[in-house]
C-alpha positions as CSV (number, residue, x, y, z in Angstrom):
1,M,102.7,124.0,86.4
2,T,99.6,123.1,88.0
3,Q,100.1,120.0,90.1
4,P,96.8,117.9,90.1
5,M,95.5,116.4,93.4
6,L,93.8,113.4,94.1
7,T,91.7,113.2,97.3
8,L,92.0,109.9,99.3
9,N,89.2,108.4,101.1
10,D,90.6,109.6,104.3
11,G,90.2,113.2,103.3
12,H,93.8,113.9,102.7
13,L,95.2,115.3,99.3
14,M,97.9,113.3,97.3
15,P,99.7,114.6,94.2
16,Q,98.6,112.5,91.0
17,I,102.0,112.2,89.6
18,G,105.1,111.4,91.5
19,A,108.7,110.1,91.1
20,G,109.4,106.6,91.9
21,I,113.0,105.4,93.6
22,W,112.7,101.8,92.8
23,Q,116.2,100.7,91.6
24,V,117.7,104.1,91.9
25,P,121.5,103.4,93.5
26,Q,122.1,104.6,96.8
27,K,124.9,106.9,95.5
28,E,122.1,108.6,93.2
29,T,119.2,108.7,95.2
30,A,119.6,112.1,97.0
31,G,120.4,113.9,94.0
32,V,117.4,112.2,91.8
33,V,114.9,113.1,94.7
34,K,116.4,116.7,94.8
35,D,116.0,116.9,91.0
36,A,112.6,115.2,91.3
37,L,111.5,118.0,93.6
38,A,113.3,120.9,91.6
39,V,111.3,119.7,88.4
40,G,108.1,120.2,90.4
41,Y,107.4,116.6,91.7
42,R,105.6,116.8,95.4
43,L,104.9,113.1,95.5
44,I,108.0,110.6,96.3
45,D,107.4,107.0,96.2
46,G,110.1,104.9,98.1
47,A,110.3,101.6,100.2
48,M,112.1,99.7,102.5
49,A,113.2,97.1,100.2
50,Y,114.8,99.6,97.9
51,E,117.5,99.9,100.2
52,N,117.6,103.8,99.9
53,E,115.5,105.6,102.7
54,K,118.4,106.9,104.2
55,Q,119.4,108.7,101.2
56,F,115.8,109.3,100.3
57,G,115.7,111.3,103.9
58,D,119.0,112.9,103.5
59,A,117.3,114.7,100.4
60,L,114.4,115.8,102.1
61,R,116.4,117.7,104.6
62,E,118.7,119.1,102.2
63,T,116.2,120.5,99.8
64,D,114.8,123.7,100.0
65,V,111.4,122.5,99.5
66,P,109.5,122.4,102.6
67,R,108.4,119.1,104.5
68,G,105.0,120.2,104.5
69,E,104.6,120.5,100.7
70,I,106.1,117.1,100.2
71,F,104.1,114.0,100.1
72,V,106.3,111.3,101.0
73,T,105.3,107.2,100.7
74,T,107.4,104.3,102.0
75,K,106.8,100.3,102.1
76,L,106.4,97.6,105.3
77,W,108.5,94.7,103.5
78,N,107.1,91.2,103.5
79,A,110.1,89.9,106.0
80,D,108.2,92.1,108.5
81,H,104.7,91.0,108.5
82,G,102.7,90.5,111.8
83,F,101.7,93.0,114.3
84,D,104.6,93.7,116.1
85,A,107.1,93.0,113.2
86,A,105.2,95.7,111.3
87,L,105.5,98.4,114.0
88,K,109.3,97.4,114.5
89,G,109.6,97.4,110.5
90,F,108.0,100.9,110.1
91,D,110.2,102.4,113.1
92,G,113.2,101.1,111.3
93,S,111.9,103.0,107.9
94,M,111.6,106.0,110.1
95,K,114.9,105.7,111.8
96,R,116.4,105.7,108.4
97,L,114.4,108.7,106.8
98,G,114.8,110.8,109.7
99,L,111.1,111.9,109.7
100,D,108.8,112.5,112.3
101,Y,105.6,111.3,110.2
102,L,104.6,109.7,106.6
103,D,102.4,110.7,104.3
104,L,101.6,107.5,103.2
105,Y,102.9,103.8,104.4
106,L,101.9,100.7,102.2
107,I,102.0,96.9,102.9
108,H,104.3,96.2,99.8
109,W,102.8,92.7,99.0
110,P,99.9,90.4,100.7
111,V,102.4,87.5,101.0
112,P,99.2,85.4,101.2
113,A,101.5,82.1,102.1
114,A,102.2,83.9,105.2
115,D,99.0,84.8,106.0
116,L,99.9,88.0,108.3
117,Y,98.4,90.7,106.0
118,V,95.6,91.1,108.1
119,E,97.5,91.8,111.5
120,S,100.3,94.0,109.4
121,W,96.9,96.0,108.3
122,K,96.0,96.3,112.2
123,A,99.4,97.7,113.0
124,L,99.1,100.3,109.9
125,I,95.8,101.3,111.6
126,R,97.4,101.9,114.9
127,L,100.1,103.8,113.4
128,R,97.6,106.4,111.8
129,A,95.9,106.5,115.0
130,E,98.7,107.8,117.0
131,G,99.3,110.3,114.3
132,R,102.8,109.0,112.9
133,V,101.2,108.0,109.3
134,R,98.4,110.2,107.7
135,S,97.2,108.0,105.4
136,I,97.5,104.1,104.9
137,G,97.4,101.7,102.0
138,V,98.5,98.5,100.3
139,A,100.3,97.7,97.2
140,N,99.8,94.5,94.9
141,F,96.6,93.5,96.6
142,N,94.0,91.5,94.5
143,T,90.1,92.1,95.4
144,P,89.9,89.2,97.6
145,H,92.8,90.4,99.8
146,L,91.0,93.8,99.8
147,D,87.7,92.6,101.1
148,R,89.2,90.4,104.0
149,L,91.3,93.5,105.4
150,I,87.6,95.8,105.1
151,A,85.7,92.8,106.6
152,E,88.3,91.8,109.5
153,T,88.9,95.5,110.4
154,G,86.4,97.8,109.3
155,V,89.3,100.1,107.8
156,T,89.3,100.6,103.9
157,P,93.2,101.2,102.3
158,A,93.3,104.8,100.9
159,L,95.4,103.6,98.2
160,N,96.4,100.5,96.3
161,Q,99.6,100.5,94.3
162,I,99.6,98.1,91.4
163,E,101.5,97.0,88.0
164,L,99.6,99.0,85.7
165,H,100.4,100.1,82.0
166,P,98.8,100.3,78.6
167,T,99.4,96.1,77.9
168,L,98.2,95.4,81.4
169,G,95.3,97.6,81.7
170,Q,93.9,95.9,85.1
171,A,90.6,97.4,84.4
172,E,88.9,95.0,86.7
173,M,91.0,95.9,89.6
174,R,90.9,99.4,89.0
175,A,86.9,99.0,89.0
176,A,87.4,97.0,92.1
177,D,89.4,99.6,93.9
178,A,86.9,102.7,92.5
179,K,84.1,100.6,94.2
180,R,85.6,100.8,97.5
181,G,86.6,104.2,97.1
182,I,90.3,103.1,97.2
183,V,93.2,105.4,94.4
184,T,94.8,103.1,92.4
185,Q,98.4,104.0,91.7
186,S,100.6,102.6,89.0
187,W,104.1,101.3,89.2
188,T,106.0,100.2,86.4
189,P,103.7,103.0,84.5
190,L,105.6,102.6,81.3
191,G,105.5,98.7,80.9
192,R,108.3,96.9,79.1
193,G,108.3,99.0,75.8
194,D,104.7,99.7,76.0
195,F,106.0,103.5,74.9
196,D,107.9,101.7,71.8
197,L,104.3,100.2,70.4
198,P,103.3,101.7,67.1
199,E,99.9,103.0,68.2
200,V,101.9,104.7,71.0
201,K,104.2,106.6,68.7
202,A,101.7,107.5,66.1
203,I,99.8,109.3,69.1
204,A,102.9,110.9,70.1
205,A,103.7,112.1,66.6
206,R,100.4,113.8,66.4
207,L,100.3,115.1,69.3
208,G,104.0,116.8,69.5
209,A,104.5,114.7,72.5
210,T,107.2,112.0,73.3
211,P,105.8,108.0,73.8
212,A,106.5,108.2,77.3
213,Q,104.5,111.6,77.9
214,V,101.7,109.8,76.0
215,V,101.7,106.7,78.2
216,L,101.9,108.9,81.2
217,A,98.8,111.0,80.5
218,W,96.7,108.0,79.3
219,H,97.5,107.1,83.4
220,I,96.4,110.8,84.3
221,Q,93.3,110.8,82.5
222,H,92.1,107.6,83.8
223,G,92.1,109.3,87.1
224,L,95.1,107.0,88.3
225,S,98.3,108.1,90.3
226,V,101.5,107.2,88.5
227,I,104.8,107.1,89.9
228,P,107.4,106.7,87.0
229,K,111.0,106.4,87.8
230,S,114.3,107.8,86.0
231,V,117.7,108.6,87.2
232,R,118.1,111.6,84.8
233,K,117.0,114.9,85.1
234,E,115.9,115.5,81.5
235,R,113.8,112.1,81.9
236,L,112.1,113.5,85.0
237,D,111.6,116.6,83.1
238,E,110.1,114.9,80.2
239,N,107.7,112.6,82.2
240,F,106.5,115.8,84.3
241,G,105.4,117.0,81.1
242,A,103.1,114.3,80.9
243,L,100.9,116.8,82.4
244,Q,100.4,119.0,79.7
245,V,99.4,116.3,77.0
246,R,95.6,115.8,76.4
247,L,94.3,112.7,74.9
248,T,91.2,112.4,72.5
249,A,88.6,109.8,73.4
250,A,89.6,107.9,70.5
251,D,93.3,107.9,71.8
252,M,92.2,106.5,75.1
253,A,90.5,103.9,73.2
254,A,93.2,102.8,71.3
255,L,95.6,103.0,74.1
256,D,93.1,100.8,76.5
257,A,92.7,98.2,73.5
258,L,96.3,97.3,73.8
259,D,96.0,95.4,77.0
260,G,97.0,91.9,76.9
261,G,97.7,90.7,80.2
262,N,101.2,91.5,79.9
263,R,102.4,91.0,83.3
264,V,106.2,91.8,83.8
265,G,106.4,91.9,87.6
266,P,105.3,89.1,90.3
267,D,101.8,87.8,90.8
268,P,100.5,89.1,94.0
269,D,98.7,85.7,94.7
270,T,102.1,83.5,94.8
271,F,104.8,86.2,95.3
272,D,106.6,85.1,98.6
273,M,110.2,86.9,98.7
274,R,110.7,87.4,102.4
């Protein structure tokens, strides 16, 4: 199946659909990553906070897929904010992953209460300049956070990974990212049961697709990057099959209309877990 690619603002290409490993147990992580690669995924999204970076790295060494074909993402955790701390946090992730470089490194949360995300961003800029990371970005950043990074460093993130699904459509944030040339990537793309909604099921029945495929196709047709997670190979297959689903303009409008501000994760303006 043809793998759609998105062009980041630094010129690098990134697969549009990836597999996330949030909440994947350590003992299952290597198998899930290898299954995802076997299905056809070439973007794998991890994070220090997921506590499975070592197993993620093990899978990358054990797969037959060349490293250069795999787009690897991990993230700086909240406890490692600040210039020096961020550099140290990155070194820790790289040691656990066992890699020479990353394709994408993200600041996981802005943690406004700590007021260190600009210093962390400066560390990521340095890592990119040193060639240790190809692209740098953020996760869960709102517009004021983005604008402060850009104003104080002159460097715009390549990507902003945010909670996004039909019942949390994030139209304003998507528009803000697009205006700044930032790719939006959706985490928790299926929401909390968005695929069980009658509107989604009706579209799925008409198209001969699964409800999850319909929701993922909605993300893809909006030009978003999307990183669904599953520990089951058959579900990984199903999710990847969303690339073959084509929604009509009416379908897209019906799914857009489901937006009710239904956030299931933390609020980026207040989240302060360190």
